[in-house]
N, CA, C and O of each residue as an XYZ file, in Angstrom:
892
protein
N       0.771     -0.979     -0.331
C       0.091      0.130      0.314
C       0.760      1.353     -0.002
O       1.717      1.631      0.721
N       0.481      2.106     -0.880
C       1.539      3.630     -1.045
C       1.419      4.184      0.770
O       0.603      3.951      1.662
N       2.629      4.968      0.693
C       2.603      5.703      2.028
C       1.641      6.769      2.103
O       1.252      7.288      1.056
N       1.254      7.118      3.110
C       0.442      8.461      2.978
C      -0.886      8.765      2.772
O      -1.665      7.885      2.405
N      -1.172      9.672      2.924
C      -3.277     10.271      2.421
C      -3.315      9.716      1.117
O      -2.362      9.847      0.349
N      -4.487      9.025      0.774
C      -4.877      8.510     -0.346
C      -5.944      9.239     -0.775
O      -6.690      9.374      0.194
N      -6.500      9.901     -1.959
C      -7.436     10.507     -2.701
C      -7.984     10.003     -3.438
O      -7.491     10.108     -4.561
N      -9.257      9.186     -3.340
C     -10.491      8.544     -4.211
C     -11.361      9.458     -4.806
O     -12.222     10.053     -4.158
N     -11.101      9.669     -6.556
C     -12.525      9.919     -6.836
C     -12.840      9.692     -7.942
O     -12.186      8.832     -8.530
N     -13.980     10.381     -8.672
C     -14.734      9.904     -9.513
C     -15.019     10.943    -10.968
O     -15.926     11.753    -11.158
N     -13.725     10.506    -11.969
C     -14.329     11.615    -12.774
C     -15.430     11.523    -14.284
O     -15.552     10.547    -15.024
N     -15.878     12.390    -14.361
C     -16.950     12.308    -15.545
C     -17.182     13.488    -16.589
O     -17.030     14.703    -16.457
N     -17.600     12.725    -17.662
C     -17.394     13.921    -18.770
C     -18.996     13.429    -19.519
O     -19.490     12.303    -19.467
N     -19.498     14.493    -20.106
C     -20.812     13.967    -20.532
C     -20.978     15.023    -22.012
O     -21.073     16.233    -21.807
N     -21.002     14.597    -23.213
C     -20.939     15.355    -24.451
C     -21.787     15.137    -25.298
O     -21.773     14.046    -25.868
N     -22.723     16.067    -25.606
C     -23.517     16.137    -26.613
C     -23.090     16.467    -28.257
O     -22.495     17.473    -28.643
N     -23.440     15.630    -28.874
C     -22.611     15.744    -30.053
C     -23.863     15.085    -31.406
O     -24.690     14.190    -31.232
N     -23.576     16.013    -32.903
C     -24.355     15.192    -34.023
C     -23.816     13.899    -33.921
O     -22.757     13.541    -33.405
N     -25.041     12.990    -34.711
C     -24.864     11.852    -34.898
C     -24.045     11.499    -36.160
O     -23.938     12.386    -37.006
N     -23.367     10.128    -36.416
C     -22.411     10.566    -37.627
C     -23.557      9.190    -38.762
O     -23.133      9.078    -39.913
N     -24.599      8.458    -38.481
C     -24.928      7.602    -39.294
C     -26.483      7.775    -38.726
O     -26.884      8.314    -37.695
N     -27.196      7.111    -39.793
C     -28.645      6.523    -39.259
C     -28.747      5.379    -40.261
O     -28.258      5.148    -41.367
N     -29.808      4.588    -39.204
C     -30.111      3.224    -39.974
C     -31.660      2.831    -40.185
O     -32.381      2.847    -39.187
N     -32.040      2.586    -41.053
C     -33.340      2.278    -41.944
C     -33.253      0.999    -42.011
O     -32.202      0.452    -42.343
N     -34.582      0.193    -41.639
C     -34.814     -1.044    -41.794
C     -35.772     -1.066    -43.190
O     -36.454     -0.090    -43.503
N     -35.746     -1.775    -43.643
C     -36.461     -2.088    -45.085
C     -37.058     -3.103    -45.492
O     -36.578     -3.879    -46.318
N     -38.570     -3.262    -44.779
C     -39.626     -4.778    -45.670
C     -39.866     -4.985    -46.912
O     -41.037     -4.716    -47.182
N     -39.332     -5.304    -47.682
C     -39.814     -5.397    -49.110
C     -41.255     -7.039    -49.170
O     -40.910     -8.218    -49.092
N     -42.212     -6.730    -49.266
C     -43.035     -8.011    -49.193
C     -43.636     -8.233    -50.996
O     -43.597     -7.534    -52.009
N     -44.011     -9.205    -50.748
C     -44.987    -10.071    -51.843
C     -45.995    -11.075    -51.637
O     -45.709    -11.935    -50.805
N     -47.108    -11.159    -52.207
C     -47.842    -12.403    -52.255
C     -48.186    -12.735    -53.390
O     -47.945    -11.902    -54.264
N     -49.066    -14.426    -53.947
C     -48.981    -15.024    -55.075
C     -49.600    -16.251    -54.042
O     -49.426    -16.466    -52.843
N     -50.441    -16.980    -55.143
C     -51.367    -17.530    -55.310
C     -50.125    -19.190    -54.867
O     -50.411    -20.087    -54.075
N     -49.107    -19.096    -55.522
C     -47.791    -20.455    -55.372
C     -46.475    -20.043    -54.759
O     -46.141    -18.862    -54.847
N     -45.801    -20.800    -54.226
C     -44.808    -20.185    -53.799
C     -43.829    -19.793    -54.445
O     -43.024    -18.995    -53.966
N     -43.675    -20.544    -56.273
C     -43.035    -19.987    -57.383
C     -43.572    -18.494    -58.000
O     -42.692    -17.744    -58.424
N     -44.583    -18.168    -58.046
C     -45.163    -16.914    -58.245
C     -44.679    -15.712    -57.032
O     -44.214    -14.598    -57.275
N     -44.931    -16.283    -55.756
C     -44.579    -15.363    -54.835
C     -42.914    -14.702    -54.918
O     -42.592    -13.531    -55.120
N     -42.133    -15.755    -54.715
C     -40.565    -15.255    -55.343
C     -40.463    -14.701    -56.117
O     -40.028    -13.554    -56.006
N     -40.827    -15.253    -57.349
C     -40.314    -14.271    -58.503
C     -40.924    -12.758    -58.266
O     -40.155    -11.917    -58.731
N     -41.961    -12.259    -57.737
C     -42.549    -11.199    -57.556
C     -41.509    -10.253    -56.470
O     -41.168     -9.098    -56.724
N     -40.983    -11.240    -54.864
C     -40.340    -10.858    -54.417
C     -38.917    -10.416    -55.002
O     -38.365     -9.317    -54.953
N     -38.577    -11.402    -55.465
C     -37.398    -11.228    -56.055
C     -36.917     -9.843    -56.690
O     -35.961     -9.143    -56.356
N     -38.009     -9.624    -57.865
C     -38.294     -8.323    -58.566
C     -38.389     -7.269    -57.399
O     -37.393     -6.554    -57.498
N     -39.063     -6.925    -56.479
C     -39.322     -6.207    -56.022
C     -38.274     -6.135    -55.008
O     -38.478     -5.240    -54.187
N     -37.076     -6.906    -54.804
C     -36.214     -6.517    -53.559
C     -35.238     -5.973    -54.587
O     -34.377     -5.196    -54.175
N     -35.273     -6.337    -56.082
C     -34.087     -5.926    -56.901
C     -33.876     -4.317    -57.120
O     -32.841     -3.651    -57.145
N     -35.623     -3.847    -57.311
C     -36.061     -2.680    -57.660
C     -35.487     -1.803    -56.388
O     -34.886     -0.795    -56.758
N     -35.542     -1.957    -55.224
C     -35.233     -1.435    -53.867
C     -33.592     -1.231    -53.707
O     -33.058     -0.262    -53.166
N     -32.910     -2.378    -54.310
C     -31.588     -2.729    -54.281
C     -30.871     -1.625    -54.988
O     -29.970     -0.960    -54.477
N     -31.378     -1.464    -56.312
C     -31.100     -0.720    -57.255
C     -31.073      0.676    -57.658
O     -30.470      1.250    -58.565
N     -32.435      1.363    -56.138
C     -32.942      2.660    -56.107
C     -31.725      3.029    -55.027
O     -31.121      4.067    -55.298
N     -31.241      2.227    -53.705
C     -30.289      2.326    -52.856
C     -28.954      2.650    -52.983
O     -28.218      3.480    -52.450
N     -28.791      1.592    -54.012
C     -27.315      1.486    -54.774
C     -26.886      3.076    -55.521
O     -25.734      3.509    -55.562
N     -28.192      3.836    -56.116
C     -28.116      5.332    -56.496
C     -27.270      5.987    -56.154
O     -26.470      6.549    -56.903
N     -27.297      6.057    -54.424
C     -26.960      6.974    -53.509
C     -25.760      6.871    -53.202
O     -25.261      7.308    -52.165
N     -25.179      6.266    -54.102
C     -23.559      5.433    -53.868
C     -22.757      5.428    -52.575
O     -23.021      4.646    -51.662
N     -21.776      6.314    -52.521
C     -20.887      6.948    -51.238
C     -21.646      6.941    -49.994
O     -21.283      6.581    -48.875
N     -23.101      7.543    -50.509
C     -23.997      8.362    -48.879
C     -24.248      6.997    -48.321
O     -24.183      7.013    -47.092
N     -24.579      5.526    -48.956
C     -25.052      4.785    -48.205
C     -23.693      3.834    -47.683
O     -23.154      3.004    -48.416
N     -23.388      4.043    -46.691
C     -22.577      3.302    -45.941
C     -22.547      1.735    -46.081
O     -21.616      0.974    -46.346
N     -23.376      1.593    -45.915
C     -23.709      0.073    -45.701
C     -25.402     -0.445    -46.117
O     -26.505     -0.038    -45.752
N     -24.988     -1.443    -46.979
C     -26.422     -2.319    -47.484
C     -26.568     -3.971    -47.125
O     -26.157     -4.986    -47.687
N     -27.160     -3.785    -46.214
C     -27.069     -5.509    -46.199
C     -28.834     -6.176    -46.179
O     -29.860     -5.663    -45.732
N     -28.587     -7.573    -46.903
C     -29.856     -8.637    -46.152
C     -29.963     -8.683    -45.324
O     -28.758     -8.515    -45.135
N     -30.372     -8.780    -44.272
C     -30.578     -8.936    -42.632
C     -31.769    -10.409    -42.717
O     -31.791    -11.178    -41.756
N     -32.702    -10.666    -43.949
C     -33.702    -11.618    -43.256
C     -34.300    -11.523    -44.407
O     -34.495    -10.422    -44.922
N     -34.745    -12.871    -45.078
C     -35.362    -12.892    -45.689
C     -36.859    -14.730    -45.543
O     -36.500    -15.906    -45.502
N     -37.803    -14.403    -45.522
C     -38.796    -15.633    -45.368
C     -40.200    -15.502    -46.657
O     -40.737    -14.613    -47.318
N     -40.329    -17.145    -46.445
C     -41.920    -17.104    -47.411
C     -42.415    -18.266    -46.423
O     -41.994    -19.245    -45.807
N     -43.660    -17.478    -46.685
C     -44.427    -18.657    -45.793
C     -45.927    -18.972    -46.175
O     -46.699    -18.139    -46.649
N     -46.185    -20.093    -45.945
C     -47.858    -20.542    -46.433
C     -48.701    -19.737    -45.591
O     -48.437    -19.550    -44.403
N     -49.568    -19.322    -46.088
C     -50.768    -18.634    -45.052
C     -52.291    -19.620    -45.549
O     -52.801    -19.798    -46.655
N     -52.646    -20.080    -44.246
C     -53.570    -20.954    -44.429
C     -54.756    -20.975    -44.240
O     -55.194    -20.901    -43.092
N     -55.404    -21.058    -45.096
C     -56.998    -20.760    -45.223
C     -57.772    -20.756    -43.811
O     -58.360    -19.787    -43.329
N     -57.646    -22.082    -43.228
C     -58.960    -22.292    -42.175
C     -57.751    -23.484    -41.601
O     -57.496    -24.500    -42.248
N     -57.059    -23.125    -40.226
C     -56.205    -23.590    -39.388
C     -56.677    -25.033    -38.636
O     -56.108    -26.031    -38.194
N     -57.989    -24.561    -38.756
C     -58.868    -25.522    -37.573
C     -59.396    -26.618    -38.081
O     -59.905    -27.531    -37.431
N     -59.236    -26.522    -39.770
C     -60.216    -27.811    -40.047
C     -59.363    -28.574    -41.377
O     -59.726    -29.724    -41.623
N     -58.236    -27.982    -42.252
C     -57.277    -28.780    -42.586
C     -56.130    -27.742    -43.089
O     -56.137    -26.565    -42.727
N     -55.298    -28.201    -43.821
C     -54.135    -27.475    -44.067
C     -53.969    -27.222    -45.688
O     -53.080    -27.425    -46.515
N     -55.013    -26.788    -45.696
C     -55.214    -26.193    -47.488
C     -54.499    -24.883    -47.108
O     -54.871    -24.141    -46.199
N     -53.281    -24.652    -48.015
C     -52.837    -23.060    -48.197
C     -53.808    -22.157    -49.326
O     -54.167    -22.324    -50.492
N     -54.004    -21.130    -48.287
C     -54.837    -20.104    -49.355
C     -53.795    -19.121    -50.173
O     -54.096    -18.572    -51.233
N     -52.466    -18.981    -49.486
C     -51.706    -18.000    -50.090
C     -50.334    -18.230    -49.599
O     -50.206    -19.039    -48.680
N     -49.339    -17.670    -50.048
C     -47.845    -17.306    -50.026
C     -47.003    -15.521    -49.506
O     -46.774    -14.369    -49.874
N     -46.897    -16.228    -48.734
C     -45.916    -14.192    -48.399
C     -44.884    -14.176    -47.974
O     -44.593    -14.676    -46.887
N     -43.723    -13.330    -49.088
C     -42.686    -13.608    -49.324
C     -42.284    -12.002    -48.151
O     -43.092    -11.076    -48.072
N     -41.210    -12.002    -47.533
C     -40.289    -10.770    -46.734
C     -39.111    -10.843    -46.986
O     -38.506    -11.910    -46.885
N     -38.440     -9.524    -47.432
C     -37.144    -10.035    -47.660
C     -36.945     -8.359    -46.899
O     -37.471     -7.351    -47.371
N     -36.095     -8.376    -45.679
C     -35.791     -7.434    -44.666
C     -33.800     -6.690    -45.164
O     -32.831     -7.445    -45.236
N     -33.745     -5.613    -45.340
C     -32.625     -4.932    -45.537
C     -32.195     -4.380    -44.796
O     -33.133     -3.742    -44.318
N     -30.985     -4.036    -44.085
C     -30.620     -2.975    -43.439
C     -29.983     -1.553    -44.079
O     -29.856     -1.688    -45.296
N     -29.631     -0.487    -43.700
C     -29.625      0.252    -45.055
C     -28.542      1.425    -43.611
O     -29.128      1.605    -42.544
N     -27.473      1.898    -43.739
C     -26.570      2.638    -43.270
C     -26.327      3.801    -43.909
O     -25.645      3.796    -44.934
N     -26.870      5.003    -43.375
C     -26.618      5.906    -44.430
C     -25.767      6.653    -43.607
O     -25.794      6.491    -42.387
N     -24.843      7.634    -44.268
C     -24.223      8.701    -43.239
C     -24.102     10.284    -43.641
O     -23.539     11.154    -42.976
N     -24.872     10.460    -45.086
C     -24.848     11.501    -45.709
C     -26.624     12.005    -45.438
O     -27.659     11.983    -46.105
N     -26.280     12.367    -44.289
C     -27.777     12.969    -43.946
C     -28.855     14.015    -44.474
O     -29.919     14.259    -43.903
N     -28.228     14.823    -46.123
C     -28.380     15.470    -46.954
C     -29.334     14.577    -48.002
O     -30.197     15.242    -48.576
N     -29.283     13.204    -48.308
C     -29.996     12.252    -49.176
C     -30.811     11.246    -48.220
O     -31.375     10.241    -48.651
N     -30.803     11.642    -46.865
C     -31.807     10.744    -46.172
C     -33.347     10.872    -46.477
O     -33.811      9.868    -47.017
N     -34.232     11.893    -46.245
C     -35.228     12.410    -46.764
C     -35.902     11.576    -48.069
O     -36.902     10.866    -48.169
N     -35.021     11.946    -48.871
C     -35.127     11.534    -50.184
C     -35.296     10.277    -50.105
O     -36.449      9.856    -50.198
N     -34.434      9.548    -49.954
C     -34.440      8.483    -49.959
C     -35.463      7.217    -48.796
O     -35.553      5.991    -48.720
N     -35.903      8.091    -48.260
C     -36.970      7.641    -47.308
C     -38.128      7.690    -47.637
O     -39.056      7.023    -47.180
N     -38.160      8.683    -48.656
C     -39.383      8.599    -49.301
C     -39.762      7.657    -50.632
O     -40.782      7.046    -50.953
N     -38.501      7.827    -51.226
C     -38.562      6.954    -52.383
C     -38.608      5.839    -52.302
O     -39.427      5.270    -53.025
N     -37.756      5.026    -51.391
C     -38.332      3.960    -50.349
C     -39.806      3.628    -50.410
O     -40.402      2.788    -51.084
N     -40.228      4.498    -49.542
C     -41.438      4.036    -49.022
C     -42.428      3.778    -50.306
O     -43.139      2.786    -50.148
N     -42.646      4.600    -51.765
C     -43.147      4.886    -52.592
C     -42.934      3.383    -52.902
O     -43.940      2.952    -53.466
N     -42.014      2.458    -52.742
C     -42.230      1.274    -53.610
C     -43.220      0.429    -53.141
O     -43.500      0.483    -51.944
N     -43.914     -0.493    -54.015
C     -45.118     -1.052    -53.864
C     -44.709     -2.160    -52.958
O     -43.783     -2.890    -53.311
N     -45.471     -2.402    -51.531
C     -46.221     -3.327    -50.757
C     -44.146     -3.513    -49.944
O     -43.532     -4.559    -49.735
N     -43.632     -1.933    -49.691
C     -42.739     -1.639    -48.850
C     -43.121     -1.198    -47.510
O     -44.216     -0.638    -47.444
N     -42.484     -1.325    -46.473
C     -42.635     -0.626    -45.452
C     -41.237     -0.582    -44.813
O     -40.480     -1.553    -44.842
N     -40.844      0.927    -44.068
C     -39.672      1.607    -43.906
C     -39.893      1.808    -42.156
O     -40.895      2.433    -41.807
N     -38.889      1.237    -41.009
C     -38.405      1.258    -39.874
C     -37.502      2.417    -39.736
O     -36.620      2.510    -40.591
N     -37.554      3.207    -38.929
C     -36.241      4.339    -38.473
C     -36.386      5.663    -38.838
O     -37.532      6.074    -39.020
N     -35.412      6.441    -38.985
C     -33.965      6.398    -38.835
C     -33.848      6.573    -37.112
O     -34.309      7.317    -36.246
N     -32.859      5.309    -37.215
C     -31.953      5.171    -35.594
C     -30.412      6.112    -35.650
O     -29.316      5.795    -36.111
N     -30.700      6.894    -35.232
C     -29.317      7.805    -35.409
C     -28.573      7.344    -34.014
O     -29.035      7.286    -32.875
N     -26.980      6.974    -34.611
C     -25.831      6.613    -33.705
C     -24.653      7.170    -34.229
O     -24.437      7.915    -35.185
N     -23.695      6.452    -33.089
C     -22.374      7.196    -33.532
C     -21.584      5.802    -33.935
O     -21.884      4.675    -33.541
N     -20.522      6.153    -34.800
C     -19.723      4.619    -35.301
C     -19.189      4.266    -34.266
O     -19.059      5.075    -33.348
N     -18.776      3.058    -34.163
C     -18.081      2.525    -33.183
C     -16.528      3.216    -32.691
O     -16.040      3.332    -31.567
N     -16.117      3.523    -33.759
C     -15.025      4.006    -34.168
C     -14.803      5.560    -33.791
O     -13.732      6.150    -33.936
N     -15.908      6.086    -33.320
C     -15.988      7.634    -33.476
C     -14.559      8.046    -32.103
O     -14.187      7.547    -31.041
N     -14.138      9.326    -33.045
C     -13.204      9.853    -32.171
C     -13.863     10.521    -30.766
O     -13.140     10.754    -29.797
N     -15.488     10.838    -30.758
C     -15.718     11.182    -29.703
C     -16.098     10.111    -28.153
O     -16.495     10.430    -27.032
N     -15.801      8.972    -28.680
C     -15.587      8.713    -27.482
C     -14.115      8.747    -26.785
O     -13.992      8.950    -25.577
N     -13.194      8.567    -27.511
C     -11.988      8.760    -27.268
C     -12.059     10.599    -26.158
O     -11.759     10.814    -24.984
N     -12.395     11.200    -26.858
C     -12.754     13.074    -26.146
C     -13.349     12.578    -24.921
O     -12.865     12.983    -23.864
N     -14.572     11.556    -24.884
C     -15.230     11.440    -23.205
C     -14.295     11.420    -22.340
O     -14.187     11.954    -21.236
N     -13.328     10.458    -23.209
C     -12.623      9.511    -22.001
C     -11.187     10.687    -21.130
O     -10.930     10.899    -19.945
N     -10.601     11.165    -22.350
C      -9.846     12.236    -22.142
C     -10.661     12.874    -20.679
O     -10.417     12.837    -19.473
N     -11.813     13.497    -21.594
C     -12.378     14.693    -20.688
C     -12.837     13.692    -18.848
O     -12.679     13.917    -17.649
N     -13.049     13.305    -19.156
C     -13.449     12.183    -17.774
C     -12.177     12.322    -16.916
O     -12.255     13.038    -15.917
N     -11.008     11.706    -17.206
C      -9.534     11.663    -17.061
C      -9.001     13.042    -16.324
O      -8.474     13.204    -15.223
N      -9.290     13.808    -17.189
C      -9.069     15.511    -16.846
C      -9.699     15.653    -15.348
O      -8.956     15.732    -14.370
N     -11.122     15.679    -15.235
C     -11.675     15.804    -14.673
C     -11.550     15.230    -13.269
O     -11.979     15.845    -12.293
N     -11.091     14.315    -13.201
C     -10.402     13.227    -11.744
C      -9.921     13.604    -11.481
O     -10.085     13.737    -10.269
N      -8.638     14.355    -12.056
C      -7.814     15.310    -11.546
C      -7.616     16.095    -11.027
O      -6.881     16.127    -10.040
N      -8.222     17.030    -11.526
C      -8.741     18.298    -11.058
C      -9.639     18.658    -10.015
O      -9.707     19.738     -9.428
N     -10.506     17.352     -9.806
C     -11.285     17.263     -8.685
C     -10.835     16.942     -7.577
O     -10.990     17.560     -6.524
N      -9.890     15.346     -7.852
C      -8.662     15.313     -6.594
C      -7.854     16.510     -6.380
O      -7.582     16.694     -5.193
N      -7.320     17.518     -7.335
C      -6.779     18.177     -7.112
C      -7.539     19.488     -6.145
O      -6.787     20.167     -5.446
N      -8.530     19.688     -6.148
C      -9.274     20.510     -5.185
C      -9.404     19.906     -4.186
O      -9.201     20.738     -3.302
N      -9.714     18.546     -3.534
C      -9.918     18.330     -2.683
C      -8.760     18.146     -1.417
O      -8.986     18.185     -0.208
N      -7.351     17.916     -2.165
C      -6.521     18.089     -1.641
C      -6.294     19.458     -1.007
O      -5.865     19.568      0.141
N      -6.610     20.554     -1.827
C      -6.126     21.565     -1.707
C      -7.024     21.996     -0.624
O      -6.487     22.614      0.295
N      -8.140     21.811     -0.569
C      -9.324     22.085      0.574
C      -8.778     22.014      1.931
O      -8.983     22.880      2.782
N      -7.893     20.684      2.155
C      -7.356     20.550      3.461
C      -5.936     20.529      3.654
O      -5.260     19.753      4.330
N      -5.438     21.956      2.629
C      -4.117     21.603      2.905
C      -3.199     20.955      2.226
O      -2.132     21.411      2.637
N      -2.922     19.906      1.173
C      -2.335     18.814      0.829
C      -2.004     19.373     -1.154
O      -2.597     20.102     -1.949
N      -0.979     18.672     -1.185
C      -1.073     18.201     -2.765
C      -0.831     17.108     -3.389
O      -0.162     16.275     -2.776
N      -1.329     16.754     -4.888
C      -1.228     15.598     -5.191
C      -0.148     15.436     -5.230
O       0.406     16.518     -5.427
N       0.864     14.260     -5.112
C       2.061     13.714     -5.240
C       2.024     12.509     -6.362
O       3.081     12.462     -6.990
N       1.051     11.523     -6.762
C       1.202     10.455     -7.832
C       0.026      9.831     -8.214
O      -0.884     10.438     -7.649
N      -0.373      9.016     -8.820
C      -1.441      8.347     -9.225
C      -1.175      6.906     -8.641
O      -0.141      6.266     -8.827
N      -2.181      6.525     -7.963
C      -1.812      4.873     -7.685
C      -2.576      4.187     -8.724
O      -2.170      3.103     -9.143
N      -4.073      4.929     -9.358
C      -4.826      3.686     -9.846
C      -5.866      5.007    -10.792
O      -6.104      6.197    -10.585
N      -6.198      4.169    -11.698
C      -7.220      4.714    -13.115
C      -7.836      3.860    -13.857
O      -7.553      3.441    -14.980
N      -9.065      3.527    -12.867
C     -10.051      2.879    -14.009
C     -11.092      3.373    -14.446
O     -11.474      4.479    -14.062
N     -11.875      2.517    -15.498
C     -12.437      2.806    -16.354
C     -13.916      2.230    -15.987
O     -14.318      1.073    -16.106
N     -14.570      3.315    -15.532
C     -15.578      2.679    -14.817
C     -16.910      2.928    -15.472
O     -17.990      2.993    -14.883
N     -16.702      3.057    -16.745
C     -17.936      2.764    -18.174
C     -18.409      3.913    -19.226
O     -18.643      5.100    -18.999
N     -18.468      3.284    -20.288
C     -18.201      4.493    -21.252
C     -19.644      4.022    -22.318
O     -19.403      2.964    -22.899
N     -21.333      4.728    -22.727
C     -21.916      4.123    -22.917
C     -22.685      5.384    -23.973
O     -22.209      6.480    -23.675
N     -23.545      5.471    -24.902
C     -24.495      6.333    -25.927
C     -25.740      6.093    -25.469
O     -26.338      5.018    -25.414
N     -26.304      7.849    -24.939
C     -27.913      7.138    -24.521
C     -28.352      6.937    -25.454
O     -29.388      6.313    -25.221
N     -28.111      7.200    -27.446
C     -29.218      6.626    -28.338
C     -28.244      6.068    -28.863
O     -27.497      6.800    -29.513
N     -27.947      4.759    -28.781
C     -27.733      3.986    -29.593
C     -28.895      3.169    -30.790
O     -30.124      3.237    -30.821
N     -28.027      2.482    -31.615
C     -28.973      2.245    -32.844
C     -30.249      2.038    -32.166
O     -31.028      2.806    -32.730
N     -30.992      1.278    -31.071
C     -32.195      0.546    -31.309
C     -33.003      1.795    -30.078
O     -33.804      1.378    -29.241
N     -32.728      2.900    -30.143
C     -33.133      4.254    -29.381
C     -34.025      4.966    -31.246
O     -33.599      5.430    -32.304
N     -35.363      4.637    -30.651
C     -35.872      5.109    -32.250
C     -36.625      6.396    -31.893
O     -37.191      6.761    -30.863
N     -36.379      7.135    -33.473
C     -36.666      8.531    -33.258
C     -38.070      8.327    -34.004
O     -39.156      8.679    -33.544
N     -37.836      7.630    -35.361
C     -39.518      7.781    -36.111
C     -39.635      6.261    -35.811
O     -38.695      5.529    -36.120
N     -40.654      5.801    -35.273
C     -41.010      4.768    -35.025
C     -41.333      3.907    -36.096
O     -40.677      2.869    -36.192
N     -42.306      4.164    -36.998
C     -42.052      3.310    -38.305
C     -43.065      4.073    -39.519
O     -44.007      4.866    -39.508
N     -42.543      3.583    -40.195
C     -43.288      4.393    -41.689
C     -43.752      3.272    -42.673
O     -42.947      2.551    -43.263
N     -45.290      3.162    -42.827
C     -45.221      1.936    -43.546
C     -46.226      2.808    -44.917
O     -46.921      3.801    -44.702
N     -46.053      2.094    -46.367
C     -46.313      2.869    -47.353
C     -46.657      1.543    -48.355
O     -46.009      0.552    -48.691
N     -48.105      2.080    -48.674
C     -48.244      1.173    -49.975
C     -47.831      1.649    -51.043
O     -47.742      2.867    -50.893
N     -47.495      1.313    -52.153
C     -46.814      1.755    -53.688
C     -47.883      2.811    -54.202
O     -49.087      2.586    -54.084
N     -47.528      3.645    -54.615
C     -48.190      4.554    -54.888
C     -48.891      4.224    -56.392
O     -48.514      3.245    -57.037
N     -49.930      5.118    -56.883
C     -50.789      4.581    -58.027
C     -50.086      4.877    -59.114
O     -49.228      5.758    -59.060
N     -50.353      4.158    -60.312
C     -49.117      4.342    -61.644
C     -49.441      5.731    -61.914
O     -50.418      6.306    -61.435
N     -48.456      6.331    -62.818
C     -48.389      7.559    -63.177
C     -48.294      8.582    -62.028
O     -47.845      9.682    -62.349
N     -48.634      8.402    -60.784
C     -48.603      9.398    -59.952
C     -47.222      9.988    -59.352
O     -46.178      9.345    -59.248
N     -47.392     11.165    -59.025
C     -46.074     12.183    -58.808
C     -45.589     11.506    -57.662
O     -46.443     10.973    -56.953
N     -44.350     11.410    -57.316
C     -43.505     10.929    -56.216
C     -43.723     11.778    -55.607
O     -43.766     12.900    -56.110
N     -43.972     11.542    -54.132
C     -44.011     12.515    -52.771
C     -42.895     13.123    -52.840
O     -42.012     12.747    -53.611
N     -42.746     14.311    -51.923
C     -41.780     15.297    -51.886
C     -40.761     14.770    -50.119
O     -41.329     14.462    -49.071
N     -39.271     14.824    -50.327
C     -38.512     14.157    -49.360
C     -38.918     14.517    -47.824
O     -39.671     15.481    -47.955
N     -38.853     14.358    -47.052
C     -39.392     14.174    -45.920
C     -38.129     15.117    -44.882
O     -36.994     14.703    -45.121
N     -38.151     15.832    -44.221
C     -37.586     16.519    -43.526
C     -37.119     16.285    -42.203
O     -37.791     16.742    -41.278
N     -35.955     15.571    -41.930
C     -35.459     14.617    -40.784
C     -34.422     15.504    -40.154
O     -33.425     15.954    -40.718
N     -34.840     15.718    -38.745
C     -34.152     16.257    -38.223
C     -32.895     14.806    -37.316
O     -33.313     13.719    -36.918
N     -31.721     15.184    -37.239
C     -30.828     14.055    -36.599
C     -31.053     14.500    -35.125
O     -31.234     15.698    -34.906
N     -31.051     13.434    -33.907
C     -31.153     13.253    -32.857
C     -29.956     13.356    -32.063
O     -29.088     12.484    -32.082
N     -29.873     14.693    -31.174
C     -28.380     14.682    -30.651
C     -28.370     12.883    -30.145
O     -29.225     12.006    -30.268
N     -26.647     12.880    -29.404
C     -26.524     11.809    -29.203
C     -25.673     11.939    -27.922
O     -24.556     12.456    -27.968
N     -26.133     11.534    -26.942
C     -25.671     11.561    -25.794
C     -24.096     10.639    -25.297
O     -24.094      9.439    -25.021
N     -23.148     11.326    -25.283
C     -21.678     10.205    -24.425
C     -21.114     10.435    -23.395
O     -20.475     11.469    -23.201
N     -21.280      9.339    -22.406
C     -21.111      9.800    -21.091
C     -19.732      8.492    -20.744
O     -19.548      7.352    -21.170
N     -19.062      9.287    -19.876
C     -17.284      8.511    -19.768
C     -17.035      8.601    -18.426
O     -16.750      9.744    -18.070
N     -17.047      7.823    -17.617
C     -16.587      7.752    -15.850
C     -15.401      6.962    -15.967
O     -15.176      6.047    -16.759
N     -14.461      7.580    -14.807
C     -13.395      7.004    -14.703
C     -13.397      7.277    -13.086
O     -13.838      8.288    -12.539
N     -12.691      5.927    -12.330
C     -11.993      5.884    -10.773
C     -11.061      6.351    -10.830
O     -10.422      6.114    -11.855
N     -10.472      7.217     -9.861
C      -9.157      7.317     -9.655
C      -8.783      7.574     -8.511
O      -9.485      8.202     -7.718
N      -7.042      6.911     -8.114
C      -6.858      7.453     -6.655
C      -5.693      7.683     -6.695
O      -4.949      7.115     -7.493
N      -5.298      8.554     -5.851
C      -4.164      9.375     -5.949
C      -3.181      9.393     -4.233
O      -3.669      9.111     -3.139
N      -2.168      9.688     -4.430
C      -1.568      9.793     -3.759
C      -1.176     11.529     -3.080
O      -1.226     12.590     -3.702
N      -0.873     11.347     -1.920
C      -0.940     13.181     -1.240
C       0.068     13.693     -0.248
O       0.673     12.833      0.392
N       0.288     14.701     -0.066
C       0.849     14.981      1.120
C       0.035     15.369      2.373
O      -1.030     15.973      2.500
N       0.891     14.821      3.253
C       0.013     14.878      4.592
C      -0.469     16.500      4.894
O       0.334     17.430      4.822
N      -1.910     16.678      5.243
C      -2.675     17.907      4.945
C      -2.109     18.588      6.266
O      -2.016     18.065      7.377
N      -1.684     20.124      5.815
C      -1.121     21.072      7.113
C      -1.962     21.456      7.909
O      -1.339     22.102      8.751
N      -2.970     21.449      8.146
C      -3.615     21.571      9.687
C      -5.467     20.887      9.284
O      -6.214     21.047      8.318
N      -5.562     20.287     10.305
C      -6.903     19.738     10.037
C      -7.828     20.124     11.317
O      -8.925     19.644     11.603
N      -7.287     20.854     11.824
C      -7.911     21.607     13.261
C      -8.757     23.031     12.895
O      -9.267     23.695     13.798
């Protein structure tokens, strides 16, 4: 154990910053009287959505197919297993880094036939510089707080014994939903496309805390 007095403190930092990315979930659906017809319709609509999204180039940071299903819809479950129709769904995950195109992309996707959209979910990248800034600020706050405690009792800091990361988290991770969901039926043939939706990015709160322990000189006077 170190000789002399110890001062233990917690340093905290809270940063409010703009998000770096926005995530959308796109569900493309199709129905048909048989499995093959459903798959053909689903494949065509999925390709239309993929082509539309790829038009935005580098503004779309990531495009992934996160799920696909084709299920039979039973006419009457209580009586027999006769299939009434088939329903297919493709789920796409879209990550957008250029927010200037986000509103237009959302409305164009929503204007596709039998397509629904969830999001946007605003967030920072895992490698964001903001996290490092928060950690540094929390560590500096710990030093400042310990120095103030030492000065209050007539001591001064002499060394660092321990510095431990207490936690780092963002209040607005991708699961925090700003727009619950938007479902659109396809526009009528020949209808003009809808105007872009004005989307305001949600501020991200990043918190960092550290626990620190310092050695200090003996107080000048505690009386």
